[in-house]
LUMMARBA-945198 format. One record per residue: x, y, z of N, C-alpha, C, O in turn; residue in one letter. Coordinates in steps of 0.2 Angstrom, whole numbers, plus 5000, padded with zeros to 4 digits. Example, Ala and Ser with C-alpha at 12.3 -4.5 7.8 and 13.67 -1.06 7.14 Angstrom:
LUMMARBA-945198
506649725039506249785039506649845039507149835042a 506449895035506849955036506450005039506750065040s 
This chain:
LUMMARBA-945198
548261545604548561495609548861445605548561405601m 549561435606549961385602549761315605549661305611a 549861265600549661195602550261165605550861175603s 550161125611550761095614550761015613551060985616l 550360995608550260925607550960895605551060835606t 551360925601551960895599552560925603553160925600n 552460935610553060955614553160905620552760865621t 553760915623553860865628553360875634553160825637w 553060935635552560945640551960905638551660875643a 551760905632551160875630551260795630550760765632g 551860775628551960695628551860675636551560625637y 552260705640552260685647551560685650551360645654i 551260745649550560755651550060695649549660665653s 550160675643549660625640549860555643549360525645l 550460545644550660485648550460485655550160435657l 550560535658550360545665549560535666549360505670a 549160565661548460555661548260485660547760465664f 548560455656548360385654548560335661548160295663v 549160355664549360315670548860325675548660275679g 548660385676548160405682547560375681547260345685a 547260375675546660345673546660265674546160235675y 547260235672547260165673547260145681546960095682t 547460185685547460175692546660185694546460145699l 546360235691545660235693545260175691544860155695v 545360145685545060085683545160025687544759985688i 545760025690545959975694545859985702546059945706l 545460035703545260055710545059995714545259985720e 544559955712544359895716544859845717544859805722e 545359835713545959795714546459815719546659775723k 546659875718547259905722547059945728547459965732i 546359955728546059995734546360065735546560085741h 546560095729546760165730546160205727545960205722l 545960255732545360295730545460335724546060355723k 544960335720545060365713545260435713545560455708k 545060475718545260545718545960555719546260605716s 546360515722547060525723547460535717547860585717k 547460485712547960495707547760555702548160585699p 547060565701546860615697546960685699547160735695v 546860695706547060765709547760775708547960835706v 548260725709548960735708549160755701549460795700l 548860705696549060715689548760775686549060815682i 548160795688547860855685548260915687548360955682g 548460925693548860985695549560975692549861025690c 549860915691550460905688550460925681550960955678f 549960915677549960925670549961005669550261025665m 549661045674549661115673550361135675550561195673w 550661105680551361125682551861115676552261165674f 551761065672552161055666551961115661552461135657l 551361125660551161185655551461245658551761285653i 551461265664551761325667552561325666552861375664g 552861265667553661265665553761275658554261315656v 553361245654553461245647553361315644553761345640y 552961355647552761425644553061475648552961535647e 553561455653553861505657554261555652554661525648m 554161615653554561665649554261675642554461725639g 553761645641553461655634552661675636552461675641n 552361705630551661725631551261665633551261615630e 550861675638550461615641549761645642549661695645s 549261595640548561615642548261565647547661565648h 548761525650548561475655548161505661547661475663a 548361565663548061595669547261615668546861595672h 547161645662546461665661546061595659545461595661d 546361545656546061485654545861455661545261425661f 546261455666546161415672545661455676545261415680l 545561515676545061555679544361535677543961525681k 544361525670543661505667543561435669542961415671h 544061395669543961325671543761315678543261275679l 544061345683543861335690543161365691542861335696i 542961415687542261435688541761385687541261375690a 541961345681541461295679541461235684540961215686e 542061215686542161165691541761185698541461145701i 541961245700541661275706540861265706540561255711g 540561285701539861285700539561215701539061205705e 539861175698539661105699539761075705539361035708l 540361095708540561065715540061085720539861045724f 539861145720539461175726538761145724538361125729f 538561135718537861105717537861035719537361015723f 538360995718538360925720538460925728538160875731l 538760965731538860965738538160975742538060945747l 537761025739537161035742536660965741536360945746v 536660945735536260885733536460825738536060795740a 537160815739537360755743537160765750536960725754m 537160835753536960845759536260835761536060805766t 535860855756535160835757534960765757534560735761y 535360725753535260655753535460625759535160575762i 536060645762536260615768535760635774535660595779n 535460695774535060715779534360675779534160655784t 534160665773533560625772533660555774533260515777l 534260525773534460465776534460455783534260415786e 534760515786534860515794534160525797534060495802e 533660555793532960555796532560495794531960495796r 532860445792532560375791532060375785531660335785n 532060425781531660425775531760365770531260335768v 532360345769532460295764532360225768532160175765f 532460225775532360165778531560145778531360095778r 531160205779530460195778530260165772529760125771c 530560195766530360165760530560095759530160055757l 531160075762531360005762530859965766530659905764r 530659985772530259945776529559935773529259885774s 529259995770528659985766528659935761528159895761w 529159925757529259875752529259805755528959755753l 529659795761529759735764529159705767529059645767l 528759755769528059735773527459725768526959705770n 527659735762527059725757526959645755526459635753k 527459605757527359535755527359515748526959475746g 527759555744527759545737528159485735528559465738l 527959455729528359405726529059425723529059485722g 529459385721530059405718529959445711530259495710f 529459425707529359465701529059525702529159575699r 528559535707528359605709528859645712528859705710q 529259615716529859655719530359685713530659735714l 530459635708530859655703530559715699530959765698y 529959725698529659785695529659845700529759895697w 529459825706529459885711530159915712530159975712a 530659875713531359905714531559945708531859995708t 531459915702531659945696531260005694531560055692g 530660005695530160065694530360125699530360175697g 530460105705530560155710531260195708531360255709i 531760145706532360175705532360225699532660275699t 531960205694531860245688531560315689531760365687f 531060315694530760375696531160415701531060475701l 531560385705531960415710532560445707532760505710l 532860415703533560435700533560505697534060545698s 532960535694533060605691533060655697533360705695p 532860635703532960685708533560675713533860715715l 533560605715534060585720534760565717535160545721a 534860565710535360545706535460475706535160435710d 535760445700535760375699536160335704535960275705n 536660365707537060325711536660315718536660255720l 536360365721536060355727535460305726535260265730t 535060315721534460275719534660205719534360155721s 535260185715535460115714535660085720535460025722a 535960125724536260095731535660085735535660025739l 535160125736534560115740534160055738534060015742l 534060055732533559995730533959935729533559885730m 534559935728534959865728534959835735534959775736s 534959885740534959855747534259825749534259775753t 533759865746533059835747533059765744532759715747v 533259765737533159695734533559645737533359585738a 534159665740534559605744534159585750534259525752l 533859635753533559615760532959575759532859535763a 532659575753532059535752532259465748531759425746v 532859465746533059405741533159335744533059285741s 533159335751533259275754533859235752533959175752s 534359275749534959245746534959215740535359175737g 534359215736534259185730534559225724534359275722n 535159195722535559225716535159235710535259275706g 534659185709534259195702533859255702533659275697k 533659285708533359345709533859405709533659455706f 534359395713534859455714535159475708535159535707i 535359435703535759455697535259495693535459555691v 534659465690534259515686533959575690533859625686p 533859565696533559625700534159685700533959735699a 534759665701535259715702535459745695535559805694f 535459705690535559725683534959775681535159825678v 534359755683533759795681533859865685533659915682n 534059865691534159925695534659975692534560035692i 535259945690535759985687535560015680535660075679v 535159975676534960005670534460055671534460105668v 533960045676533460095678533760155681533560215679a 534260155685534560215688534860255682534860315682a 535260225678535560265672535060295667535160345665n 534560255666534060275661533660335664533560385661a 533460325671533060375674533460445675533160495674g 534160435676534560495677534660535671534860585671g 534560495665534760535658534260585656534460625652a 533660585659533160635657533060685662532560725661w 533460695666533460755671534060785672534660755672s 534060855673534760885674535060865680535660875681p 534660835685534960815692535060745692535260725698f 534960705687534960635687535660605687535760545689g 536160645684536860625684537260685683537060735681d 537960675684538360735684538460755677538560815675i 538360705672538460725665537860765663537960815659t 537260745665536660785663536760855666536560905663t 536960865672537060925675537560965672537461025671l 538060935669538560975665538361005659538461055657m 537960965655537560985649537161035650537061085646v 536761035656536261085658536561155659536361205657w 537061145664537461215666537861245660537961305660t 538061205655538361225649537861265644538061295640a 537261255646536761285641536661245635536361275630g 536861185634536761145628536061115627535761115622k 535761105633535061075633534661115639534961115645v 534161145637533761175642533361135647533261075645g 533061165652532761125657532161085654532161025655t 531761115651531161085648531361035642530960985640m 531861055639532161015633532360945635532360895630e 532460925641532660865643532060815643532160755642f 531460845642530860805641530860765635530560705635s 531260785630531360745624531660675625531460625622y 531960665631532360605632531960555637532160505639l 531360575639530960535644530760465640530860415643v 530460475634530260415631530860365629530860305630i 531360395626531960355625532260325631532460265631p 532260355637532460325643532060275645532260215648s 531360275645530960225647531060165642531060105645i 531160175636531260115631531960085633531960025633v 532460125635533060095637533060055643533360005643n 532560065647532560025653532059965652532159915654w 531459985649530859935649531059875645530859815646v 531459885639531559825635531959775638531759715638i 532559795641532959735644532559715651532659655652p 532259755654531859735660531359685659531259635662a 530959695653530459645651530759575649530459525651t 531259575646531659515644531859475650531759415651i 532259515655532459485661531959455665532059415669m 531359495665530759475669530659395669530459365674y 530659375663530459295662530959255665530859195666f 531559275667532059235671532059245678532459215682f 531659285681531559295688531159245691530659225688v 531359205696530959155699530259175701530259225704p 529759135700529059155701528959125708528559075709n 529259155713529259125720529059185725529159245723e 528959175731528859225736529359225742529359165745r 529759275743530259275748529959275755529359295756p 530259255760530059265767530459325770531059315770t 530159375772530459435775530259445782529659445783a 530659465786530459495793530159555793530259605789d 529659565797529259625797529659675801529959665806k 529759735798530159785801529759855801529459875796e 529659885807529359945808529760005809530160005814e 529760045804530260105805529860165804529360175800v 529960215808529660285808530160335806530760335808t 529860385802530360445801530460485807529960495811m 531060515807531160565813530860625812530660645806k 530860665817530560735817530860775811531460775810p 530460815808530660855802530760825796530960865791g 530660765795530860725789530360755783530660765778a 529760765785529260785779529460855777529460875771h 529660895782529860965780530460965776530561005771t 530960925778531560915774531460895767531760915762i 530960845766530760825759530560885755530760895749i 530060925758529760975755530361035753530361055748a 530861045758531361085757531761065751532061105747l 531860995750532260975745531960985738532361005733g 531360975738530960985732530961055730531061075724i 530861105735530861175734531561195732531661245728c 532161165734532761185732532961165725533261205722t 532761105723532761095716532361145711532661165706v 531761165714531361215710531761275710531761315705a 532061295715532461355716533061365711533161415708t 533361305711533961305706533761305699534061345695a 533161275697532961285690532761355689532861375684v 532361385694532161455693532761505692532761545688s 533261495696533861535695534161535688534361585685f 534161475686534461455679533961485674534161515669h 533361465674532861475669532561545668532561575663q 532461575674532161645674532561705676532561755673f 533061685681533461745683534161745679534561795680l 534261695675534861685671535561685676536061725674h 535461655682535961655686536261575687535861535686l 536861565689537061495690536561455695536461485700p 536361395693535961355697536261335704535861325708p 536861335705537161325711536961375717536961355722f 536861435714536561485719535961465722535761475728l 535461435718534861415720534961355725534561355730g 535361315724535561255728535761285735535561255740m 536261325735536561355741535961395745536061395751m 535561425741534961455745534561405748534361415754f 534461345745534061295749534461265754534161245759g 535161265754535561235759535461285765535461265771l 535461345764535361395769534661385773534661385780g 534161365770533561345773533561285777533361275783f 533961235774534061175778534461185784534361155789l 534961235784535361245790534961275796534961265801m 534461325794533961355798533561295801533461295807v 533261255797532861195800533261155804533061125809k 533961145803534361105807534461135814534461095819g 534461195814534561235820533961225825533961215831y 533361225821532761215825532661145828532461135834y 532861095824532861025826533361015832533160975837l 533961045831534461035837534161065843534361035849d 533861125843533661155849532961135852532961115858r 532461125848531761105850531461055847531061015850w 531661045841531161005836531160925838530660895836g 531560905842531560825843531360815850531360755852e 531160855854530960845861530460795862530460745866m 529860805858529360755859529560685856529360635859k 529860685851530160615848530560585854530460525855y 531060615857531460585861531060565868531260515871l 530560605870530160585875529760525874529760475878t 529560515868529160465865529560395866529260345867k 530160405864530560335863530860325870531260275871i 530660365875530860345882531560365885531760335890g 531860415882532460435884532360485891531860515891l 532860475895532860515901532960595900533160605894t 532760635904532760705903533560725902533660765897e 533960695905534660715905534960695898535360735895e 534760635895534960615889534560655883534860665878r 533960675885533660715880533960785878533960815873r 534360805883534760875882535360865878535560925876k 535560805877536160795872535960815865535460795863a 536460855861536360865854536160805850536560755851p 535660805846535460745842535560765835535760715831r 535460815832535460835825535960885824535960945827f 536460875820536960925818537060915810537260865807d 536860975807536860965799537560965797537660935791l 538060985800538760985798538960915798539460895795f 538660875802538860805802538660765796538960725793k 538060795793537860765786538360795781538460755776q 538560855781539060885776539660845777540060825772i 539960825783540560785784540460715780540960685778e 539860685780539760625777539660625769539560575766r 539760685766539760695759540360655756540860655759v 540160625750540760575747541260625744541160635738e 541760645748542260695745542760655740543060695736f 542760595741543160555736542860575729543260585724d 542160575728541860585722541960655720542160675714t 541860705724541960775723542660795721542760825716l 543160765724543860775723544060745716544460765712l 543760685715543860645708543660695703543960705698f 543060725704542760765699543160825698543260845692f 543460855703543960915702544560895698544760925694f 544860835700545460815697545360795690545860815686g 544860755688544760735681544660795677544860795671i 544260845679544060905675544660945674544760985669l 545060955679545660995679546160955674546460995670t 546160895674546660855669546360865662546760875657a 545660855661545360865654545460935652545560945646v 545460985656545561055654546261065652546361105647g 546761025655547461035653547461005646547861035641a 547160945644547160915638546860965633547060965627l 546360995634546061045630546561105628546561125623q 546861125634547261185633547861165628548061205624y 548061105629548661085625548461065618548961055613m 547861055616547661045609547460975608547260965602g 547460935613547260865611546560855610546360815605y 546160885613545360875612545160905605544760875602l 545560955603545360975596545560925591545160915586a 546160885592546360835587545760775587545560755582l 545560765593545060705594544460725591544060685587v 544260785592543560815589543560815582543160795578s 544160835579544260835571544260765569543960755563e 544560715572544660655570543960615570543760565566g 543560625576542960595577542360625574542060595569l 542160685576541560715573541660745566541260745562y 542260755564542460785558542460725553542260735547g 542560665555542560605550541960565550541660555545t 541660545556541060505557540460545557539860515555l 540460605558539860645559539560645566539760595570g 539160685568538960685575538560625578538660605583p 538060595573537660545576538060485577538060455583t 538460455573538860405574539360415580539560365583y 539660475580540160495585539860485592540160465596s 539260515593538860515599538660445601538760435607n 538560405596538360335598538960295600538960255605i 539560305597540160275599540460305606540660265610l 540360365607540560395614540160365619540360345625v 539460345618539060315623539360245624539360225630g 539560205619539860135620540460145624540560105629v 540860195622541460205626541360225633541860205637l 540860255635540660275642540560205646540560215653s 540460155643540460085647541060065649541160025654a 541660085646542360065648542660125652542960105657i 542560185650542860245653542360285656541760285654v 542460305662541960345666541660395662541960435658d 540960405662540660455658540760525660540660575655n 540960545666541160615668541660645663541560695660i 542260615663542760645659542560645651542760695647p 542260595649542060595642541560645640541660685635i 541060655644540560715643540960785644540760825640m 541360785649541760855649542160865643542260925641f 542460815641542860815635542460835629542660885625a 541860815628541460825622541260905623541260935618v 541060925629540860995630541461045628541361095626l 542061015630542661065629542861065621543061115619k 542761005618542861005611542361045607542461085602m 541661045610541161095608541061085600541061135597d 540961025598540861015591540161055589539761055593p 540161075582539561105580538961055579538961025575a 538561055584537961015584537361045586537361095590m 536761025583536161055585535861025591536160975594a 535261045593534961025600534860945600534960915605l 534660925594534460845594535060805595535060755598d 535660835593536260795594536560805601536860755604q 536460855604536660865611536160825616536360795621w 535560815613535160765617535360695616535360655621l 535660675610535860615609536460595613536460545616l 536960645614537560625618537360625625537660585629i 536860665627536660665634536360595636536460565641t 535960565631535660505632536160445632536160405636l 536560445626537060385626537560385631537760335634t 537860445633538360455638538060435645538360405649c 537360445646537060425652536860345653537060315658g 536660325647536360255647536960205645536860145646v 537460225641537960185639538360145644538560085643g 538360175650538760145655538460085658538760045662g 537760075656537460015659537659945655537559895658s 538059955650538259895646538759855650538759795649l 539159885654539559845659539459865666539259925667l 539559825671539459845678539959895680539859935685s 540559905677541059955679540960015675541260065675i 540360015670540360075666539960135669539960185666g 539760125675539360185678539560185686539660125689s 539460235689539560245697538960195700539160165705a 538360195697537860155700538060075699537960045704a 538360055694538559985693539059965698539059915701g 539560015699540159995703539859995711540059955714v 539460045712539160045719538759975721538859955726a 538359955716537959895717538359835717538159785721v 538959835714539359775715539659775722539759715724m 539659825725539959825732539359805737539559785743g 538759805735538259785739538159715740538059685746v 538259675735538259605735538759575730538559575724e 539359555732539859535727539859465726540259435721s 539459425729539559355728539159335722539359295718e 538559355721538159345715538159395709538259375704n 538159455711538259505706538959525705539259565709y 539259505699539959525698539959545691539459555687t 540559565689540659595682540459545677540059565672f 540559475678540359425673539659415673539359405668m 539359415679538559405679538159455676537659445673s 538459515676538159575672538259565665537859585661h 538859545663539059545656538659495652538459505646l 538359445656537959395652537259425650536959405645k 537059485653536459515651536659575646536259615644w 537259585644537559645640537159645633536959695631a 537059585630536659585623535959615624535759655620p 535659595630534959625631534959695632534559735630v 535459725636535559795638535759835631535459885630i 536159805627536359835621535659845616535659885613a 535259795617534559795613534159855615533959895611l 534159865622533859925624534159995622533860045621g 534859995622535260045620535160065613535060125611y 535160015609534960025602534260055601534160105597a 533760025604533060045604532960115606532560155604a 533360135611533260205614533560255609533260315608s 534060235605534360285600533860285594533760345592i 533560235593532960235587532460275590532160315586l 532260275596531660315599531860385599531460435597t 532460405600532760475600532660495593532460555592w 532760455588532760485581532060505580531960555576w 531560465582530860485581530660545585530260585582f 530760545591530560605595530860665594530560715595v 531460665591531760735590531760745582532060795580t 531260715579531160725571531060795570531260825565g 530560825574530360895573530960945574530961005571g 531460925577532060975578532460975572532861025572l 532460925568532860925562532560955556532860955551r 531960975557531661005551531961075549531661105545v 
């Protein structure tokens, strides 16, 4: 396959990619959904490749078939995961968690640890974005508008979400990509548990002393879960286990296990729609005529899936795939990993993920496929996951939390804590060095 790096198609594609990504970075300012420019440019880059290779021998079709298979696997996996999250939200599961915390009467310092700890434990299953959004709304609800609590609590939640997501195949899109690519096995992610804890605990402990030692006043809120919530929680856990089993034991793509779980959720949704909510609707006092109206529709939860994220995922991976086909990723790989070596390169890539979204960075590294042992693939998984915490715009969790409360939690208020977060970043890398020592023997 000939390199297109020094051709007109290559130059135009590179400029188009930089332009599209600039628009992604400016999303909050120009209010242009991030999926729109990358879907357009990703397909445009392949159009240019097709025009350039017209009449000549081309491997683009075979390359694209392989690329779309990779994208499709991840797309369906995420679709199911998001549908489960939306369904749990509709069944009041997350509202009950929020209500439970609100009614505990905890002080700011206890709430600081509670929200951070729950985020760290929740993100490996519910992904870092969902966990950060949920717990930041809880923190805001109990803050009484106290900015001295909001800022460290929100920074703590973002760091905890990214750190928690780094040690699970389901915690972040980047870890999912590494897992499905077979670079890190299911149980091998356990090597990252201690480095992830260190990454969160060190900055959390330092920031704790700046949290006001006061007790907020919160309204009592009573929330109950809707019918079927407990079953859906169990189905969600079983679905994750099924996806792991398909990958680990049957050697089949994990998205099949996820879709299998979606099938069970659809059957459960049918039961809820027809019979499952009658007692609940009677209990809350609805008339018989109103009880007959449809209450639960699973396809409504699928409609609520964040398709901007999924289409951004498609567009950016299509564009990065084009850069790989044209030979640009090979140049970067040779210049980076060939010169600095894997350790320093992986640490640098992690810092870069605080500026540029970690999804295209991780996909680019996977496509470069530098010769690295398991310990180095664990390092890039860690750094790419937690490096985004250095800046508020460095991760989807940070961007989402900025939208929850923009008066106190801003880019600059997060930046003030960047040295503390960087200390945790460095400490997690040092911890990785010790825990993976046996892999380098």
